[in-house]
C-alpha positions, 0 to 999 in steps of 0.5 A: 500500500506504499503508493497510497501513502503518497496520495494523502496529505498527512504529516510524514513525521507523525505515526497516524493510527487514528483515521477513525476520529476525523478521517483523512482526505487524499490529495485528488479528492481535496483538489475536487473539493477546492474546485467546487469551492472555486466554482461556487465563488465564480458566480454564487447567485447562479450556483445557489439559485440555478445549480444547487439542486441539480448538483446535490441530486448528482451527489445523492445518486452516486452515494445511493448507488454506493449504499444501495438506496434510492437517491431520494431517500438520502440527504446530505448533512454535515455529520452524524451528530446532526443526523441524530439531532434531526431524527431524535428531535422529530420523534414524539416521545414522552413518559413511559416511552423507552429508547433502548441502546447499549453501553457502547454508544458514542458520547455525543449521541448519548448526550442528545438522548439524555438532553431530550429525555430530560425535556420530554420525560422518556427513558434512555436505557443503555443495555450492557453488552459486556466484553469479551464478546461471545458471539453475534447471537449472544449480543442479540440475546443480551440486547433483547433482554432490555426490550419491553412493551414500552420500547419505542425506539432502538438506537445502535451503532453499526460499528461502535466508537469506544470498542470498535465492535461491529454489531449484528444490526440486520438481525436486531432491525429484523426483530424490531420491525416485527415488534413495531419498534423504530430503528435508528442506526449510527453508521458513523464508522461504517461508510467506506470501512465495510460494504453497506446495503440499506435495503439489506440492513433494514433500518428505518433510519441510518446515518453515517459520515463520509469524511471518515472511512470514505475519505471525503472532505470534512463535513460530509455525511448522509441520512437515509430514511425509509419512505415509510418513515420520512413523514416523521422527519421535521426540519432541524433548521426551518427555512425556505423548504418548509410551509404551504407557500414554499417556492421550490421543491426537490421532490419530497418534504424530506428533501425540502426540509433538510437539503436547503437550510440557508447559505452554506458551503456544500462543496464537501457533499459534492466531493463525495462522488470524487471520494467514491471514484478515488477508492474505486480507481485504487481497488479499495476492496483489496486495500481494505482487505490488506488493512484488515490483515495488517490490523490483525497482525497489530492486535496480535503483537499488542496482545503479546506485549501486554498479555491482555486478551482481545475483546473479540472472538474472531476477526469478523467482529472488526474491519479496519478499526479495532481496540487492543486492551491495555493493562490498567493505567494510572493516568490514561490521558497523560499516557495518550499525551506522552504517546504523541509528545514523545513518540509522535504516535497519534492514536486514541486511548480509551477508558470504557467500563473499567477497561483501558484500550488503544483504538487502532485504525489502519487505512491505506496509508499505514504500514508495518513501520507504523505498527512497529513505532506503536509497539516501541512506544507502548513497550517504553511507556506501559511500565511507567504507567501501569497501575 
């Protein structure tokens, strides 16, 4: 994958093992992004009045093909947190209603539910899914123990942030549909890291970031909604697409409410087709497979170094991102700071449910030398921080 590394804009002095947090954009895709910005500025009125809808439709078609969804069931938004705000604030939940999730969810998304539950008096219930994981069947059964007649919504990560665990969302969505429970899937880490098929997944709502593993410019994400639930959605920002007297339409209230929210730079959205094309041009299915193998190797070496067992039963539970347990540390924040300041290793260090992890991301620009640099840093730092 050495030729891939030269196509990214990353600082060569840093061992970058944290693609999962904010992604990284290849130079050709970044150039496409800047070209869109220049096009907008060449004639802003023409762009926003005459071209805006057509260009977004083209970008939605490209992404729709990529995730097997109708383009009119997809809308671009800046990030996954915005997507969940749109959905959660549209739901009419109240006392006695329960939103069921796990204890693996991303903190910002849990904050949304906590904030709204305090206002609307519904319950946000985080069902424990302990590690090490036994099997997908065990995950489903452990999670389903939290379902009651009051469960109105299931909210799950496709790939969790703190544990990088791939959840069996297809089976959970299938069971939820049979029980009349609305499903919302956070795919922030999934788009570009694994193949996605909206029809097969079967979620009512699914959202994900393009600027992470698809490698688009920052500020590009998507929200998918099945046609049957689009009427639930209300605009997070009320603008010209709302009301009986709206002067334009993109074909549905779902698109009208969410696509035009005022003057904003949509160049990142319009660059998503360039990101898809970049990965297709560079045989990204093969790149992902090589990344997965390198990640397997990295996890084995870290496990050998630390003596801590993996939380995953096998490699089907992660893709290009996984956590490796660390011994209990005295100060995990200081440990992370020293990893970067002393060794220039950029990697998340996570405290979760009395566990300490490092979360390793392997993208096409990474190599065995990056893993060696991480191991060298861990070997020197862990003895100093071991509790």
